[in-house]
C-alpha positions as CSV (number, residue, x, y, z in Angstrom):
1,M,34.0,126.2,99.3
2,I,32.2,123.5,101.4
3,L,34.9,122.7,103.9
4,S,37.9,124.3,105.4
5,V,40.3,121.9,107.2
6,V,43.0,123.1,109.5
7,I,46.1,120.9,109.8
8,P,48.6,121.9,112.5
9,T,52.0,120.3,112.1
10,W,55.5,120.3,113.6
11,N,58.3,118.2,112.2
12,R,56.0,115.9,110.3
13,A,57.6,116.0,106.9
14,H,57.4,112.2,106.9
15,L,53.6,112.1,107.6
16,V,51.9,115.3,106.6
17,R,51.3,114.4,103.0
18,E,49.1,111.5,104.0
19,A,46.9,113.8,106.1
20,I,46.7,116.5,103.3
21,D,45.9,113.9,100.6
22,S,43.2,112.4,102.7
23,A,41.5,115.8,103.0
24,L,42.0,116.9,99.4
25,N,40.5,113.7,98.1
26,Q,37.2,114.0,100.0
27,R,35.7,116.3,97.4
28,P,38.3,117.5,95.0
29,G,38.0,121.3,94.5
30,E,35.6,121.7,97.4
31,V,37.9,121.3,100.3
32,E,40.2,124.1,101.4
33,V,43.3,122.7,103.2
34,I,45.1,125.1,105.6
35,V,48.4,123.8,106.9
36,V,49.9,125.7,109.8
37,D,53.6,124.8,110.2
38,D,54.5,125.4,113.9
39,A,58.2,126.4,113.2
40,S,59.3,123.0,112.0
41,N,63.0,122.5,111.4
42,D,62.8,119.3,109.3
43,G,61.7,120.8,106.0
44,T,57.9,120.4,106.5
45,A,57.0,123.8,105.1
46,E,59.3,123.4,102.1
47,L,57.9,120.0,101.3
48,V,54.3,121.3,101.4
49,T,55.1,124.2,99.1
50,R,57.0,122.0,96.7
51,I,54.4,119.3,96.4
52,Y,51.1,121.2,96.7
53,G,51.8,124.8,95.6
54,D,48.5,126.7,95.5
55,W,46.4,123.6,96.2
56,V,47.2,124.2,99.9
57,R,47.3,127.4,101.9
58,L,50.5,127.2,104.0
59,I,50.9,129.4,107.1
60,S,54.4,129.3,108.7
61,L,54.8,130.4,112.3
62,R,58.1,132.0,113.2
63,K,58.4,130.4,116.6
64,R,57.0,127.3,118.2
65,S,53.6,128.2,119.6
66,G,51.8,124.9,120.2
67,V,48.9,123.1,118.6
68,G,46.2,125.3,120.1
69,A,47.8,128.5,118.7
70,A,48.4,126.8,115.3
71,R,44.7,125.7,115.0
72,N,43.5,129.2,116.0
73,K,45.7,130.8,113.4
74,G,44.4,128.4,110.7
75,V,40.8,129.2,111.5
76,E,41.4,132.9,110.9
77,F,41.9,132.0,107.2
78,A,39.0,129.5,106.9
79,R,36.5,130.4,104.1
80,G,34.4,127.2,104.0
81,Q,30.8,126.7,105.1
82,F,32.1,124.1,107.5
83,V,35.4,123.9,109.5
84,A,37.2,120.8,110.6
85,F,40.6,119.9,112.1
86,L,43.0,117.1,111.2
87,D,46.3,116.5,113.0
88,S,49.2,115.8,110.7
89,D,49.7,112.2,111.8
90,D,46.0,111.3,111.3
91,V,44.0,110.5,108.1
92,W,40.4,110.8,107.0
93,L,38.8,107.8,105.3
94,P,37.2,108.2,101.8
95,G,33.6,109.4,102.0
96,K,34.0,111.2,105.4
97,L,32.8,114.5,104.1
98,D,29.9,113.0,102.1
99,A,28.7,111.1,105.2
100,E,28.8,114.3,107.3
101,L,27.0,116.4,104.7
102,R,24.2,113.7,104.6
103,A,23.9,114.0,108.4
104,F,23.8,117.8,108.2
105,E,21.1,117.5,105.5
106,K,19.0,115.1,107.5
107,F,19.3,117.2,110.7
108,A,18.9,120.7,109.2
109,A,19.3,122.4,112.6
110,A,22.6,120.7,113.3
111,E,25.6,122.9,113.9
112,A,28.2,120.2,114.4
113,V,28.7,116.5,113.6
114,V,30.9,114.1,115.5
115,S,31.9,110.7,113.9
116,D,33.7,107.6,115.1
117,S,37.4,106.9,114.6
118,Q,39.9,104.1,115.1
119,N,43.2,104.4,117.1
120,F,46.5,103.1,115.6
121,F,49.9,102.9,117.2
122,E,52.8,102.3,114.9
123,H,50.4,101.2,112.1
124,Q,48.7,98.6,114.3
125,A,45.0,99.0,115.4
126,D,45.0,99.9,119.1
127,G,41.8,98.8,120.9
128,P,38.2,99.3,120.0
129,S,36.8,102.4,118.1
130,R,36.5,105.7,120.0
131,F,32.7,105.4,120.1
132,A,33.0,101.9,121.6
133,Q,35.2,103.4,124.3
134,N,33.2,106.5,125.2
135,G,29.7,104.9,125.1
136,L,28.4,106.6,121.9
137,L,28.3,103.4,119.9
138,A,25.9,101.8,122.3
139,A,24.0,105.0,123.0
140,T,23.2,105.6,119.3
141,G,22.3,102.0,118.6
142,G,24.3,102.4,115.3
143,E,21.9,105.2,114.1
144,V,22.6,108.9,113.4
145,R,21.2,110.8,116.4
146,W,21.2,114.0,118.2
147,A,23.9,114.1,120.9
148,G,21.2,115.2,123.4
149,E,19.4,111.8,122.9
150,C,22.6,109.9,123.8
151,S,23.9,109.1,127.3
152,W,27.3,110.7,126.6
153,L,29.2,112.1,129.6
154,W,31.3,114.6,127.7
155,T,32.2,116.4,130.9
156,N,34.8,113.7,131.4
157,S,37.9,114.1,129.3
158,M,38.2,110.3,128.9
159,N,35.0,110.4,126.9
160,T,36.0,112.9,124.2
161,V,35.8,112.3,120.5
162,H,39.0,112.8,118.5
163,T,39.4,116.3,117.2
164,C,39.7,115.0,113.6
165,S,36.2,113.6,113.9
166,L,34.4,116.9,114.6
167,T,33.0,119.2,111.9
168,V,31.3,122.5,112.8
169,R,29.4,125.1,110.8
170,R,31.7,128.1,110.6
171,E,29.0,130.6,111.8
172,A,28.6,128.5,115.0
173,L,32.3,128.8,115.9
174,A,31.8,132.6,116.3
175,R,29.7,132.0,119.4
176,I,32.6,130.1,121.0
177,G,34.9,133.0,120.9
178,P,37.8,134.5,118.9
179,K,40.2,131.8,120.2
180,L,38.7,128.3,119.9
181,F,41.6,126.4,121.4
182,A,43.5,127.3,124.6
183,E,47.1,128.4,124.0
184,D,48.3,128.0,127.6
185,L,47.9,124.2,127.9
186,D,50.2,121.3,127.0
187,C,47.2,118.9,127.0
188,C,43.4,119.0,127.1
189,E,43.0,122.0,124.8
190,D,40.9,119.7,122.5
191,W,38.7,118.7,125.4
192,E,38.0,122.3,126.4
193,F,37.1,123.1,122.8
194,Q,34.8,120.0,122.5
195,M,33.0,120.9,125.7
196,R,32.3,124.3,124.3
197,V,30.9,122.8,121.2
198,C,28.8,120.3,123.0
199,H,27.5,123.0,125.4
200,Q,26.8,125.7,122.9
201,C,25.9,123.9,119.7
202,R,23.4,121.4,118.4
203,V,25.4,118.3,117.8
204,V,24.6,115.2,115.8
205,V,26.4,111.9,116.4
206,L,27.4,109.8,113.3
207,P,28.4,106.3,114.5
208,K,30.7,105.4,111.6
209,I,34.5,105.1,111.6
210,L,35.6,107.9,109.3
211,A,39.1,108.6,110.5
212,H,42.3,106.8,111.6
213,V,44.0,108.4,114.6
214,R,47.6,107.4,114.3
215,R,50.3,107.7,116.9
216,F,54.0,107.2,116.4
217,D,56.9,107.2,118.8
218,D,58.7,109.9,116.8
219,G,59.5,112.5,119.4
220,S,56.9,115.0,118.1
221,R,54.3,114.8,120.9
222,N,55.8,117.7,123.0
223,G,55.9,115.9,126.4
224,R,52.6,114.1,126.0
225,G,52.4,110.4,126.7
226,I,52.7,108.0,123.8
227,P,49.9,105.4,123.5
228,G,51.4,102.0,123.9
229,R,54.0,103.3,126.2
230,T,53.9,103.8,130.0
231,A,53.6,107.5,130.8
232,T,56.3,109.1,132.9
233,R,55.3,110.8,136.2
234,D,56.0,114.1,134.6
235,Q,53.7,113.3,131.7
236,E,51.0,112.2,134.1
237,R,51.2,115.3,136.2
238,T,51.1,117.5,133.0
239,L,47.9,115.8,131.9
240,L,46.3,116.0,135.4
241,R,47.4,119.7,135.9
242,D,45.9,120.8,132.5
243,R,42.8,118.7,133.0
244,L,42.2,120.4,136.3
245,R,42.8,123.9,134.9
246,V,40.2,123.3,132.2
247,M,37.6,122.3,134.8
248,D,38.5,125.1,137.2
249,R,37.9,127.8,134.6
250,A,34.8,126.2,133.1
251,T,32.5,128.8,134.7
252,W,30.7,129.0,131.4
253,L,29.4,125.5,131.9
254,I,26.0,126.6,133.3
255,D,22.6,124.9,133.4
256,L,24.2,121.5,132.8
257,E,22.0,118.4,132.9
258,P,22.3,116.7,136.4
259,L,24.2,113.7,135.0
260,L,26.7,115.9,133.2
261,A,27.2,118.2,136.2
262,A,27.6,115.2,138.6
263,E,30.2,113.6,136.3
264,L,32.1,116.9,136.0
265,E,32.4,117.1,139.8
266,R,33.3,113.5,140.2
267,F,36.0,113.8,137.6
268,R,37.3,116.9,139.3
269,R,37.7,115.1,142.6
270,E,39.4,112.1,140.8
271,T,41.8,114.5,139.1
272,E,42.7,116.3,142.3
273,R,43.4,113.0,144.0
274,G,45.7,111.9,141.2
275,L,47.5,115.2,141.2
276,N,48.0,115.2,145.0
277,G,48.8,111.5,145.3
């Protein structure tokens, strides 16, 4: 098995098929799809079983545990050479896995590949691509490069890549720890994971849009803000609180390059001001 993809889902019976199909169609027979149903009550698990049968490994959690716990549970069952993550409202574009495998082949020492993605809100493109926003498009010059060669301030959560655009060698994940994603956060668990990958792994940047990150105002975001909608003060405080918690416990971020360390401290102060304001 080349790739294992973990798809956490909660009440996404109306969307999860598109995510699953976009993964299965990458390389038929060579992609293991693991769907972790986080105690849905809309028939998501029954739909996955009825349509896909043994083509998809379904793990059903008895009680709602959150996206971090769902992803961690899925990784426990992963058998592929590479592991990736795909939220149940997002889709991979045709050729994503092939493009990533070419990058891994060209950069034989690479342990992870990050690629570009495009945001959508209610089926409408929402702003420029992720790499255009976080500086990686300009930093790469449109060429596949080592992340270390790019001016990428990944110690700022506003500069993340989308989780569905990150593919990691399975053996490299063992160095990060038994639980890849925090289970005590409402937000920023993806940023914390990505910082661990960037800090502990050799990462290659692939500046090509290979995923569509879709957001819908369907009540499934568990208190998180909805792109295209003004966040409530409670949503803002949840984000700022979890962002600060990630930074406060990031004692493992040692020997950072000066620019990354300076950005982490600047971002911490900015977050504290927003939380106390």
